[in-house]
C-alpha positions in Angstrom: 16.9 -21.7 -21.2 15.8 -18.4 -22.4 18.4 -16.1 -24.1 19.2 -12.8 -22.5 18.4 -10.0 -25.0 19.9 -6.5 -24.8 17.4 -3.6 -24.0 17.1 -1.5 -27.2 16.2 2.1 -26.5 14.5 4.2 -29.3 13.2 7.6 -29.7 9.6 8.0 -28.5 9.6 4.7 -26.8 6.8 4.3 -24.2 7.7 3.4 -20.7 5.5 0.3 -20.9 7.6 -0.7 -23.9 10.7 -0.6 -22.0 9.2 -2.5 -19.2 8.3 -5.3 -21.8 11.9 -5.4 -22.8 13.2 -5.6 -19.3 12.0 -9.2 -18.7 14.4 -10.2 -21.5 17.4 -8.6 -19.6 19.2 -9.9 -16.6 19.5 -9.1 -12.9 17.0 -6.6 -11.4 15.5 -5.6 -14.8 14.5 -9.2 -15.4 12.6 -9.1 -12.1 10.8 -5.9 -13.0 9.6 -7.6 -16.2 8.6 -10.7 -14.6 6.6 -8.8 -12.0 4.8 -6.9 -14.9 3.7 -10.2 -16.3 2.6 -11.8 -13.0 0.4 -8.7 -11.9 -1.3 -8.6 -15.2 -1.9 -12.5 -15.0 -3.6 -11.9 -11.5 -5.5 -8.9 -12.7 -6.9 -10.8 -15.7 -7.9 -14.0 -13.6 -11.4 -13.3 -12.8 -11.3 -16.0 -10.1 -8.4 -14.1 -8.3 -8.9 -11.8 -5.4 -5.8 -9.4 -5.2 -4.4 -8.1 -1.8 -2.1 -5.3 -1.9 0.1 -4.6 1.3 1.4 -1.1 1.1 4.1 -0.3 3.8 6.3 2.8 4.3 5.4 6.3 3.4 4.5 5.9 -0.3 2.2 9.0 -0.4 4.9 11.6 0.5 7.1 9.9 -2.2 4.6 10.6 -5.0 3.2 7.2 -5.4 -0.3 8.0 -4.5 -1.5 8.3 -8.1 -0.3 4.8 -8.9 -2.3 3.4 -6.1 -5.4 5.4 -6.8 -5.4 4.2 -10.4 -5.1 0.6 -9.3 -8.1 1.2 -7.0 -10.4 3.1 -9.4 -9.3 0.5 -12.1 -10.7 -2.2 -10.0 -7.3 -3.9 -10.1 -7.0 -4.8 -6.5 -9.7 -6.0 -4.1 -8.2 -5.4 -0.6 -5.7 -2.9 0.6 -3.8 -3.2 3.9 -1.5 -0.3 4.6 0.2 1.8 7.2 -1.4 4.6 9.2 1.4 6.8 7.8 0.2 6.3 4.3 -3.5 7.0 5.2 -2.4 10.2 7.2 -0.4 11.6 4.4 -3.1 10.9 2.0 -5.6 12.7 4.3 -3.2 15.5 4.6 -3.0 16.0 0.9 -6.7 15.5 0.5 -7.1 18.6 2.9 -5.1 20.7 0.8 -1.5 20.4 2.0 1.4 19.2 0.1 4.8 17.5 0.3 7.9 19.2 -1.1 11.3 18.2 -2.5 14.3 18.7 -0.1 17.5 17.6 -1.7 19.7 19.3 0.9 18.9 19.8 4.5 19.8 20.8 8.0 17.3 19.1 10.3 17.8 21.5 13.1 16.8 24.2 10.8 13.9 22.4 9.3 12.6 21.9 12.8 12.8 25.7 13.6 11.0 26.5 10.4 8.2 23.9 11.1 9.0 21.2 8.5 9.1 17.3 9.0 11.6 15.4 6.9 11.0 12.0 5.2 14.5 11.3 3.4 14.6 14.0 0.7 10.8 15.0 1.1 9.3 17.4 3.6 5.8 18.3 4.9 5.0 21.6 6.9 4.0 20.6 10.4 1.2 23.1 10.2 -0.6 20.3 8.1 -1.7 18.9 11.5 -3.8 22.1 12.0 -6.1 21.2 9.2 -6.2 17.6 10.6 -7.4 18.8 13.9 -10.0 20.9 12.3 -11.2 18.0 10.0 -11.5 15.5 12.9 -13.3 18.2 15.1 -15.8 19.0 12.4 -16.4 15.2 11.5 -15.8 13.7 14.9 -19.5 12.6 15.6 -19.9 11.0 12.2 -16.5 9.3 12.5 -17.0 8.0 16.1 -20.0 5.9 14.9 -17.4 3.4 13.6 -16.9 0.2 15.8 -13.9 -1.1 13.8 -10.6 0.3 12.4 -11.9 -0.8 8.8 -15.2 1.1 9.4 -13.3 4.3 10.7 -11.2 4.4 7.5 -14.3 3.9 5.4 -15.9 6.9 7.2 -12.8 9.0 6.6 -13.2 8.5 2.9 -16.9 9.2 3.1 -16.4 12.3 5.0 -13.9 13.5 2.2 -16.7 12.8 -0.4 -19.3 14.6 1.7 -17.0 17.6 2.0 -16.2 17.4 -1.9 -12.5 17.2 -1.3 -9.6 14.7 -1.8 -11.0 13.3 -5.1 -7.6 11.8 -5.9 -7.0 10.5 -2.5 -6.7 6.8 -1.6 -9.1 7.1 1.2 -11.9 8.5 -1.1 -11.2 6.2 -4.0 -11.5 3.1 -1.7 -14.8 4.4 -0.2 -16.3 5.1 -3.6 -15.2 1.8 -5.1 -16.1 -0.1 -1.9 -12.5 -1.4 -1.7 -11.9 -2.6 1.9 -9.0 -1.0 3.5 -7.4 -2.5 6.8 -4.8 -0.7 8.8 -4.1 -2.8 11.9 -1.4 -0.3 13.5 -3.6 2.7 12.8 -2.6 3.9 16.5 1.0 4.2 15.1 0.2 7.4 13.0 -0.9 10.9 12.9 -4.5 9.7 12.5 -4.0 7.6 15.6 -3.0 10.7 17.5 -6.0 12.5 16.3 -8.3 9.7 17.8 -6.3 9.4 21.1 -6.5 13.3 21.5 -10.2 13.2 21.5 -10.5 10.1 23.6 -8.4 11.7 26.3 -10.6 14.8 26.0 -13.6 12.7 26.9 -15.1 12.2 23.5 -16.6 8.7 22.9 -15.4 6.1 20.5 -15.4 2.4 20.8 -13.4 0.5 18.2 -12.7 -3.2 18.4 -9.1 -3.7 17.0 -9.5 -7.4 16.4 -12.8 -7.5 14.6 -11.2 -6.6 11.2 -9.4 -10.1 11.3 -12.8 -11.7 10.7 -13.4 -9.9 7.5 -9.9 -10.3 5.9 -9.8 -14.0 6.8 -13.3 -14.5 5.1 -12.1 -12.5 2.2 -8.9 -14.7 1.8 -10.5 -18.0 2.6 -13.6 -17.3 0.5 -11.6 -16.4 -2.8 -11.2 -19.2 -5.3 -7.8 -17.7 -6.1 -5.6 -15.3 -4.2 -3.0 -12.8 -5.6 -0.6 -10.8 -3.3 1.5 -7.6 -4.1 3.8 -6.5 -1.2 5.3 -3.0 -1.4 7.7 -3.2 1.5 6.8 -5.5 4.4 6.0 -4.8 8.0 2.5 -5.0 9.4 0.6 -4.6 6.0 2.4 -7.8 4.6 2.1 -9.8 7.8 -1.6 -9.0 8.1 -2.3 -10.5 4.7 0.1 -13.4 5.1 -1.6 -14.5 8.3 -5.0 -14.2 6.8 -3.7 -16.7 4.0 -2.4 -19.1 6.6 -4.1 -22.4 6.6 -5.9 -21.5 3.4 -4.7 -22.9 0.1 -2.2 -19.9 -0.1 -1.7 -17.4 -2.9 -1.4 -18.5 -6.4 0.3 -15.3 -7.5 2.7 -13.0 -5.7 4.9 -9.9 -6.4 7.1 -8.5 -3.7 8.8 -5.1 -3.8 11.5 -4.6 -1.0 15.0 -3.5 -0.3 15.2 -5.7 3.0 17.5 -8.6 3.2 16.3 -12.1 4.4 19.3 -12.7 6.6 17.9 -10.9 9.7 14.8 -13.1 9.7 12.3 -10.4 9.4 9.1 -10.4 7.6 9.9 -7.3 5.4 13.0 -9.2 3.8 11.5 -12.7 3.7 11.3 -14.1 0.0 7.8 -15.1 -1.0 9.0 -18.7 -1.3 9.5 -18.8 2.5 5.6 -18.4 2.9 5.2 -22.0 1.4 6.3 -23.4 4.7 3.5 -21.6 6.5 0.8 -22.4 3.8 0.9 -18.7 2.7 2.0 -19.3 -0.9 0.6 -22.2 -2.9 3.2 -24.9 -3.5 3.7 -25.2 -7.3 3.6 -21.4 -8.0 7.3 -21.6 -9.0 6.7 -24.0 -11.9 4.2 -21.5 -13.3 6.7 -18.6 -12.7 3.8 -16.9 -10.8 5.9 -15.1 -8.0 8.8 -13.0 -8.0 10.8 -10.9 -5.4 11.9 -7.6 -6.7 14.7 -6.1 -4.6 14.3 -2.6 -5.6 13.4 0.9 -4.3 9.5 0.8 -4.5 9.4 4.5 -6.0 11.3 3.0 -9.1 9.7 -0.5 -9.2 6.0 0.7 -8.9 5.7 2.9 -11.9 7.8 0.5 -14.0 5.5 -2.5 -13.0 2.1 -0.9 -13.3 2.6 1.4 -16.3 0.4 0.4 -19.3 
């Protein structure tokens, strides 16, 4: 048994030093500390391909920089995310911002043209720049035949227009990191595509073709590591790609959902062993952990150096 050690705070302490101490504490702090160890283990394992499932709306919450650093630092090999994250990333790449909103009246926000995500708002006028971007780049974007290819072209278009250097889309394009978004239609970007389709502009995208690539990536890897921020479609898309393979050797899940309702978002990583999605034996090596925490708290603590 390992002894619980009190956290000792000191003047000038680095956040990474605090994170290292957290693994010696108990409860949620212990989980954060263990997650730090596991992600560093998977990052340093040259045989391991790392899959990041990014749900929710992490970009409006200010988590974009953490993700971009992971991408540009070549820490992750595959990103699966929501259309919301990609839409808000593109909005910021085109020059709009998200703003704090600690008090609100939603009727007033609607009248003033602001859209709220908990305690963050975005001007609805951001969609004007999105429309302009899609109109100016449509012929280039419409050359894509898959969702993955379309997302890559969004990043390429940002680079060609010399904008969004700190965006997820551009970082993934420039590092050749594959990005999958199975539910792209469920987003502002999806609305942009739909609007042009009903206006008679041509685009033909096979929504199922991306499954070939992500399954090849999962099955062709010598080892696999998974990091789930939230759950939903991004988590399940990765999970199903691991099914019938040898499963993941490493796993970190950050979620506030409970397992009792039976949904994927709250399902502990261990449950994946019954499906062949987590390699049996990972628990003996302490190579997976479920962190029950707000991702905007856990992400900076886990990934800070």
